[in-house]
C-alpha positions in Angstrom: 9.7 -16.3 -57.5 11.3 -12.9 -57.8 13.9 -12.2 -55.1 14.9 -8.8 -53.7 18.4 -7.5 -52.8 19.1 -7.5 -49.1 18.8 -3.7 -48.9 15.4 -3.6 -50.8 14.2 -6.6 -48.7 15.1 -4.8 -45.5 13.4 -1.6 -46.6 10.4 -3.6 -47.7 10.2 -5.5 -44.4 10.5 -2.2 -42.4 7.6 -0.7 -44.4 5.5 -3.8 -44.0 6.2 -3.9 -40.3 4.7 -0.4 -39.9 1.7 -1.0 -42.1 0.6 -4.6 -41.5 -1.6 -6.0 -38.8 0.1 -6.9 -35.5 -0.9 -10.5 -35.6 0.8 -11.0 -38.9 4.0 -9.5 -37.5 3.9 -11.7 -34.5 3.2 -14.8 -36.6 6.2 -14.2 -38.9 8.7 -12.9 -36.3 7.8 -15.0 -33.3 8.0 -11.9 -31.2 5.5 -9.5 -29.5 6.7 -6.0 -28.9 5.4 -4.6 -25.6 5.9 -0.9 -25.0 6.5 0.1 -21.5 7.2 3.3 -19.5 10.1 4.5 -17.4 8.5 5.8 -14.3 4.7 5.0 -14.2 4.8 3.3 -10.8 3.3 0.8 -10.2 1.9 0.3 -13.7 5.0 0.2 -15.8 8.5 1.3 -14.8 12.2 0.4 -14.9 14.2 -1.3 -12.1 17.8 -0.1 -11.5 19.0 -3.0 -13.6 16.9 -1.8 -16.6 14.2 -4.4 -16.4 10.6 -3.3 -17.0 8.1 -4.4 -14.4 4.7 -3.4 -13.1 1.0 -4.1 -12.9 0.3 -3.3 -16.6 3.4 -5.2 -17.7 2.2 -8.3 -15.8 -1.2 -8.0 -17.5 0.5 -7.7 -20.9 2.6 -10.8 -20.3 -0.7 -12.7 -19.6 -2.2 -11.3 -22.7 0.9 -12.2 -24.8 0.6 -15.8 -23.6 -3.1 -15.9 -24.7 -2.0 -14.5 -28.1 0.7 -17.3 -28.4 -1.9 -20.0 -27.7 -4.4 -18.5 -30.2 -1.8 -18.3 -32.9 -0.7 -21.9 -32.1 2.9 -20.8 -31.8 5.5 -22.8 -29.8 7.1 -19.5 -28.6 6.1 -15.8 -28.7 9.0 -13.9 -27.2 8.2 -10.6 -25.5 10.4 -7.8 -26.7 10.3 -4.6 -24.6 10.3 -1.1 -26.0 10.7 2.0 -23.8 8.3 4.8 -24.7 7.5 8.2 -23.3 4.1 9.9 -22.7 4.7 12.0 -25.8 5.4 9.1 -28.3 3.6 6.1 -26.8 0.5 6.4 -29.0 2.5 7.0 -32.2 4.7 3.9 -31.5 1.5 1.7 -31.6 0.2 3.6 -34.7 3.5 3.1 -36.5 3.6 -0.6 -35.7 6.8 -0.3 -33.7 4.9 -1.7 -30.6 2.2 -4.3 -30.7 0.6 -3.0 -27.5 1.5 -0.4 -24.9 1.6 -1.5 -21.3 1.4 1.5 -19.1 -1.0 4.0 -17.6 -2.7 5.5 -20.7 -6.2 6.9 -20.6 -8.8 5.6 -23.0 -10.5 8.7 -24.4 -12.3 9.7 -27.5 -9.4 11.7 -29.0 -7.0 8.7 -28.7 -9.6 6.3 -30.0 -9.3 8.0 -33.4 -5.8 6.7 -33.6 -5.6 3.5 -31.6 -7.8 0.9 -29.9 -8.1 0.1 -26.2 -9.0 -3.1 -24.3 -10.9 -3.4 -20.9 -9.6 -0.8 -18.4 -7.2 -2.2 -15.8 -7.6 0.9 -13.6 -9.8 3.9 -13.2 -8.3 7.0 -11.7 -8.5 10.8 -11.8 -6.0 13.6 -11.8 -5.2 15.3 -8.5 -2.3 17.2 -7.1 0.9 16.3 -5.3 2.3 19.0 -3.0 4.7 19.3 -0.1 3.0 18.7 3.2 3.8 22.2 4.5 2.6 24.0 1.3 -0.8 24.9 2.7 -2.4 24.0 -0.6 -5.4 21.7 -0.4 -7.2 22.2 -3.8 -7.0 23.6 -7.3 -7.8 27.2 -6.1 -4.7 27.1 -3.9 -2.5 27.1 -7.0 -3.6 30.6 -8.1 -0.6 32.6 -9.2 1.6 29.6 -8.4 3.5 27.0 -10.5 2.2 23.6 -11.4 4.1 20.9 -13.3 2.6 18.1 -15.4 3.9 15.6 -17.9 4.0 16.3 -21.6 1.5 14.5 -23.7 -0.8 13.5 -20.8 -4.6 14.1 -20.3 -4.1 15.8 -16.9 -1.9 18.4 -18.6 -4.6 19.1 -21.1 -7.3 19.2 -18.3 -5.4 21.6 -16.1 -4.6 23.9 -19.0 -8.3 24.1 -19.7 -9.2 24.6 -16.1 -6.6 27.3 -15.7 -8.0 29.2 -18.7 -11.6 28.8 -17.6 -11.1 29.9 -14.0 -8.5 32.6 -14.8 -6.3 31.2 -12.0 -3.1 32.5 -13.6 -1.3 29.3 -12.8 2.2 29.0 -14.4 2.0 25.6 -16.1 5.3 23.9 -17.0 5.8 20.6 -18.8 8.2 17.9 -17.8 9.3 15.2 -20.3 8.3 12.3 -17.9 6.9 11.7 -14.5 10.2 11.3 -12.8 11.4 14.7 -13.9 8.2 16.3 -12.8 8.6 14.7 -9.4 12.2 16.1 -9.2 11.0 19.6 -10.0 8.4 19.5 -7.2 11.0 18.1 -4.8 13.5 20.8 -5.8 11.0 23.6 -5.3 10.8 24.5 -9.0 7.0 23.8 -8.8 4.4 24.2 -6.1 2.5 21.1 -7.2 2.5 18.2 -9.7 -0.8 17.4 -11.4 -1.2 13.8 -12.6 -3.3 10.6 -12.1 -3.5 10.2 -8.3 -2.3 6.6 -8.3 0.8 7.6 -10.1 1.4 10.4 -7.6 1.1 8.0 -4.7 3.5 5.6 -6.5 6.1 8.3 -7.3 6.0 9.8 -3.8 6.2 6.4 -2.0 9.4 5.5 -3.9 11.2 8.5 -2.4 13.2 8.3 0.9 11.4 11.5 2.0 7.9 10.2 1.0 6.4 11.6 4.2 7.1 15.2 3.0 4.5 14.9 0.3 0.7 14.5 0.1 -2.0 14.1 -2.6 -4.7 16.8 -2.4 -7.8 18.1 -4.1 -10.9 16.7 -5.8 -10.6 14.7 -9.0 -10.0 17.0 -11.9 -10.7 14.2 -14.4 -12.0 10.6 -14.4 -9.6 8.4 -16.4 -10.0 4.8 -17.4 -6.5 3.4 -18.0 -6.1 0.6 -20.6 -3.6 -1.4 -22.6 -3.3 0.4 -26.0 -3.7 -1.7 -29.2 -3.4 -1.0 -32.9 -6.6 0.3 -34.4 -6.3 -1.8 -37.6 -6.2 -5.3 -36.0 -9.7 -6.4 -34.8 -8.5 -10.0 -34.5 -5.8 -9.0 -32.0 -8.2 -6.8 -30.1 -10.7 -9.7 -29.8 -8.0 -12.0 -28.3 -6.9 -9.3 -25.9 -10.4 -8.4 -24.8 -11.3 -12.0 -24.3 -8.2 -12.6 -22.1 -8.7 -9.4 -20.1 -12.3 -10.4 -19.3 -11.1 -13.9 -18.4 -8.5 -12.5 -16.0 -11.1 -10.3 -14.4 -13.9 -12.9 -14.0 -11.4 -15.6 -12.8 -10.0 -13.0 -10.2 -6.5 -13.4 -11.6 -6.5 -9.7 -12.4 -7.5 -8.9 -8.8 -4.5 -11.0 -7.5 -2.2 -9.1 -9.8 -3.7 -5.9 -8.5 -3.0 -7.0 -4.9 0.6 -7.8 -5.9 1.3 -4.3 -7.1 -1.0 -2.0 -5.0 -1.2 -3.7 -1.6 2.2 -5.6 -1.2 5.8 -4.3 -1.1 7.1 -3.7 -4.6 10.6 -3.2 -6.0 13.0 -1.5 -5.9 12.4 -0.1 -2.4 10.1 -2.9 -1.2 7.6 -0.5 0.1 3.8 -0.9 -0.3 1.5 1.6 -1.8 -1.4 0.3 0.3 -4.0 1.4 -2.2 -7.1 -0.8 -2.1 -9.1 -1.1 -5.3 -11.4 1.9 -5.6 -15.2 1.7 -6.0 -14.9 2.9 -9.6 -12.9 0.0 -10.8 -14.8 -2.5 -8.6 -18.1 -1.5 -10.2 -16.7 -1.5 -13.7 -15.2 -4.9 -13.3 -18.6 -6.4 -12.4 -19.4 -6.2 -16.1 -16.0 -5.8 -17.8 -16.1 -4.0 -21.2 -13.9 -2.0 -23.5 -16.7 0.6 -23.8 -16.0 3.6 -21.5 -18.4 6.6 -21.0 -15.6 9.1 -21.3 
């Protein structure tokens, strides 16, 4: 058998890693790469010690164990990879992550590049404002400044709404949710538009949480799902099966309670967000097919 020099071998393996199916990578490496976010509370975020935690992270770890069993591996070690809203999809496309465990919306545009499993949350974009702002809805931002996070569907939706309604809102992009929150708190923006559950999470983590409130009707309806490679139907079948099992066995509901109803780190405060009717209804017949 022809052997390659260490350099050529390394280059070849790198190219293969980006092009080959995720299950093949896992089988050969004994690792599963889970992409996570920095500040998508409570879905996927970093603790002060740098450890990724969250609702979506817990679900991904359950899925990883199902993959290990299916591949009949003794071990399949989770390796965590920090991603941003701007690069999360591309990391999965390039094979640098086997799945993304965060708060990513399953929509038609993204389905052209990646696959999604059964939604783990259904939310919609609303607005976080300071309690004394006097703003209660989208119209209240006319001629004011709104911040959103780069590479997100709420940013795209508010840009369209601003143009269609001629509200003359000054829209600014933040690199991540934490920075957008900082800008609102510092008075650099009058509001922060994002999935409402993330807004509740970001505000609750602050010592001055009582100064903020979430307002307005849903600008969007967004099913959030674990992101998977588009070219690996075998992996998707395993993940879909495990997600459906977690939901029908009510294990997913217990994980939901852990992150949305009970005190969570690092502040050990609770979001106190019961499961909304959208997700309850969707989980009666769990599917990866979403009408959005």
